[in-house]
N, C-alpha and C positions, 0 to 999 in steps of 0.2 A: 504494500500500500504506500502510495506517495505521501510524503509529509512535508511540512514547512517548519522553519525555525521561527518561533515566536519569542521575542525578548521583551520583557516588561521592565521598564526603568522608572524608578521613583527616587526621591531624595534619600529615602530610608534604605532601599534595597534594590537589587538587580537580579532578576532570575530569567532563565531561558529554558525552553523545553520544545520538544518535537510535538507538532500538532497536525491534525488532519484538516482543521478549518478554524477560522476565527470570524465571529459575528460581532459587529459593533455598530454604533450610531454616530453619524456626523450631522452637520447642519443640513446636508442634502438628503438625509434619511438613513435607513439601515443598509448596511453592506456586508458582504461575506468575502473573505479572502480564502482561496483554496491553493493547494500546491501549484506552482508554475503560473501564478497570477501575473498579469501585466504589471509593470512598474507604475506606482502611483504614490501620491502624498496627499494627506488631507487632515482635517480636524476631527477630533472626537469630542462629543458633548457628554455631559454627565449622564451616565446610563450604566446598565449591567452588560459587560462584555462577556461573551461566551467563547471559550477555547475548547474545541473538540480534540480529544486525544484518543489514543488506542485504548486507554484505560477507562475512559468516560469523559464527561464534560466538566469544565471548571468555570464557575461564575465569578467574575471580578467586578466589583463596584469601582468605577472610575469617575473622577470629578472634572473631566476635561483633559485636553492635551492634543496630541497629534499622532498620526500613524505614518509609517513609510513602508512601502513594499518595494524591495529591490530585486535585481536579477536573480534567477534560480541558483546561480553559483555563489551568491552572497546570502546573507540572512534576510528573512522577512521580519520586519520590526513593527511592533506596536508599542508606542510609548505614550505616556500621559503625564499630566501635570503633578501637582503637589502630593497627592496621596492615592494609593490604590489599596484596596482590601480584597483578599481573596478567600475563597472557601473551597476546599477540595474534599472529595469523597463524602464521608459521613460526619465530618467535624461540624459541630453545631456551636456557633459563636453568637447566637441571637441574644443571649443574656446581656453582655456588655453593649451590644448594639441597641437593644431595646432600652437599656438604661440611658444611653446617649440620646435616643429619640425622645424619651420622656423628659429629660433635662432640657433639651432644646425646645420642646413644646411649652414647658413651664416658663422659660425665658421669653418665648414668643408671646405667651398670654400676658406676661407682666408688662410687655411693651406695646400691646395692641391699642390701648386707649391713648397712649402718648402720640405726639406727632412723630413722623418718620425721623428716626435717629440712626446713627451708626450702630448702636447697640441692637435696635430692633432688626435692622438689615442683617447684621451678623447672626442674630438668633434665628431668623428665617433661613439663612443659608446653612446654618448648623442643622436645622431640622430637615432640610432637603437632603443633606449629605447622610444623615442618620437613616432616613427612609430609604435611600438608595442602597446603603449597606445592608439594611434589613431585607430588601428585595433580593439582593445577591445571596444572602444567607439562606433564604427560603428556597432558592433554586436548587 
């Protein structure tokens, strides 16, 4: 079976693995990268990225960034911005993610009646990130 090399790069870590497919979302919509895909570069919007492997599928919550597909003789890369969280196999990490979501909801509720401030904007962004990570964990 043909595979492609997927490399995930974040400020915290860098990991690579062989994959059979990668599904992600850009500002243009959802796209799939398969082995021997044409060269391309684009953006990735906050979403759950799915990496198909011979062992199963990995769901990764990303908060934006970019991707690059190179020639078959080189690596196929999928990179993203500040943070990426992943869940493999049967690992269940919803506990900390659920706590993060609840804390973000509380901060968001506290600032709803105030006029738009940096704190309320940050609280809403934290809530969106927490919900995205929970969606990846449920996959």
